[in-house]
C-alpha positions as CSV (number, residue, x, y, z in Angstrom):
1,M,0.0,0.1,0.1
2,I,0.9,3.3,-0.5
3,S,1.3,4.9,2.8
4,K,3.8,2.4,3.9
5,S,6.1,3.4,1.1
6,I,5.4,7.0,2.1
7,N,6.2,6.6,5.6
8,A,10.0,4.8,4.5
9,S,10.2,7.7,1.7
10,I,9.8,10.2,4.8
11,A,12.7,8.8,6.6
12,T,15.0,9.0,3.6
13,A,14.1,12.3,2.5
14,M,14.6,13.4,6.1
15,K,18.2,12.0,6.2
16,A,18.6,13.7,2.6
17,G,17.7,17.0,4.1
18,D,15.2,17.4,1.1
19,K,12.8,19.7,3.3
20,V,10.2,20.0,0.3
21,R,10.0,16.3,-0.4
22,V,9.4,15.7,3.8
23,A,6.7,18.2,3.7
24,V,5.1,16.8,0.7
25,L,5.0,13.4,2.1
26,R,4.0,14.2,5.4
27,L,0.8,16.2,3.9
28,L,0.2,13.0,1.7
29,S,0.6,10.8,4.8
30,S,-2.1,12.9,6.7
31,E,-4.5,13.0,3.8
32,L,-4.3,9.1,3.8
33,H,-4.9,9.1,7.6
34,N,-7.8,11.4,7.6
35,E,-9.5,9.2,5.1
36,W,-8.4,6.3,6.8
37,I,-10.3,7.8,10.0
38,S,-13.4,9.0,8.2
39,K,-14.1,5.3,6.4
40,Q,-13.2,3.5,9.8
41,R,-11.3,0.9,7.6
42,D,-8.2,0.3,5.7
43,L,-8.1,2.1,2.4
44,S,-8.1,0.4,-0.8
45,Y,-5.0,1.0,-3.1
46,E,-7.7,2.3,-5.7
47,E,-8.9,4.5,-2.7
48,E,-5.2,5.8,-1.9
49,I,-4.2,6.3,-5.8
50,L,-7.4,8.8,-5.7
51,I,-6.3,10.6,-2.8
52,V,-2.8,11.2,-4.7
53,R,-4.6,12.7,-7.4
54,K,-6.7,14.8,-5.5
55,E,-3.5,16.1,-3.9
56,I,-2.0,16.6,-7.6
57,K,-5.0,18.2,-8.7
58,K,-4.7,20.8,-6.1
59,R,-1.1,21.5,-7.0
60,Q,-2.1,21.8,-10.7
61,D,-5.3,24.4,-9.5
62,A,-2.3,26.4,-7.6
63,I,-0.1,26.8,-10.5
64,L,-2.8,28.3,-12.5
65,I,-3.6,30.8,-9.9
66,Y,0.4,31.2,-9.4
67,E,0.5,32.0,-13.3
68,K,-1.8,34.5,-13.3
69,A,-0.2,36.2,-10.4
70,G,3.1,36.0,-12.0
71,K,4.6,33.9,-9.3
72,S,6.8,31.7,-11.2
73,D,8.8,30.7,-7.8
74,R,5.6,29.4,-6.5
75,V,5.0,27.5,-9.7
76,D,8.1,25.6,-9.5
77,I,7.7,24.4,-6.3
78,E,4.1,23.2,-6.9
79,K,5.4,21.6,-10.0
80,R,8.2,19.9,-7.8
81,E,5.3,19.0,-5.6
82,I,3.5,17.3,-8.4
83,Q,6.4,15.4,-9.6
84,I,6.8,13.8,-6.0
85,L,3.4,12.9,-5.7
86,Q,3.5,11.2,-9.2
87,E,6.3,8.7,-7.7
88,F,3.0,7.2,-6.2
89,L,0.9,6.4,-9.0
90,P,0.9,3.5,-11.2
91,A,2.2,4.1,-15.0
92,E,-1.0,5.5,-17.1
93,L,-2.3,3.8,-20.1
94,S,-1.3,5.6,-23.2
95,Y,-4.0,7.3,-25.5
96,E,-3.8,4.6,-27.7
97,E,-4.4,1.9,-25.3
98,I,-7.7,3.7,-23.5
99,G,-8.5,4.2,-27.2
100,K,-8.1,0.5,-28.2
101,L,-10.4,-0.2,-25.0
102,A,-13.0,2.3,-26.0
103,E,-13.4,1.1,-29.2
104,E,-13.6,-2.8,-28.3
105,S,-16.5,-1.2,-25.6
106,I,-18.5,0.4,-28.5
107,S,-18.1,-2.3,-30.7
108,R,-19.3,-4.8,-27.9
109,L,-22.1,-3.0,-26.6
110,N,-23.1,-1.9,-29.9
111,A,-23.2,1.8,-28.7
112,S,-24.0,5.3,-30.4
113,Y,-23.3,8.6,-28.6
114,S,-26.5,8.2,-26.5
115,D,-24.6,5.5,-24.8
116,L,-22.0,7.9,-23.9
117,G,-22.0,6.9,-20.0
118,K,-22.3,3.4,-20.4
119,V,-19.4,3.3,-22.4
120,I,-17.3,5.3,-20.0
121,G,-18.2,2.9,-17.1
122,D,-17.4,0.0,-19.1
123,V,-13.9,1.4,-20.1
124,K,-13.5,2.7,-16.6
125,S,-14.4,-0.8,-15.2
126,K,-11.0,-2.3,-17.4
127,V,-8.8,0.6,-16.9
128,G,-9.1,1.0,-13.2
129,V,-6.7,3.5,-11.4
130,R,-4.2,3.4,-14.4
131,A,-6.2,6.4,-16.1
132,E,-8.2,9.5,-15.0
133,G,-11.8,9.2,-15.8
134,A,-11.7,12.9,-17.8
135,K,-9.2,11.3,-20.0
136,I,-11.3,8.4,-20.2
137,A,-14.5,10.4,-21.0
138,E,-12.7,12.7,-23.5
139,I,-11.3,9.6,-25.6
140,V,-15.0,7.8,-25.5
141,K,-16.6,10.8,-26.6
142,Q,-14.0,11.3,-29.4
143,K,-14.5,7.4,-30.6
144,L,-18.2,7.6,-30.5
145,L,-18.3,10.9,-32.8
146,N,-16.0,9.0,-35.0
147,S,-17.7,5.8,-35.4
């Protein structure tokens, strides 16, 4: 699970004196712990991945705000934090791999554009945490429009 590897990474980062990495990992550990408390059970791997993605999304949103404000030093820090968080994500499927799965689902379900939600759900069930929902939806929409 991610939470166990985070604790080891925190210790390594502390020994190396990497304050940014320690801060990011402690925050992620705290978010995972808070979710564990709210659910009153151990988190699944998929749930942990969703929390990591949520933290990345927060930083991506912050980057947009800092860019508008002209704070390039903060943008660099947020980008570094994203890189650290991405280390805990599984390798994402490529556009082509998701497209192939989408085409298979469209064919199997004999789907039209009105079946968009059904196809997206089917592809998501095959992909799991290896791609973001927005990316899947975008690819499925494109495939349905072209079919």
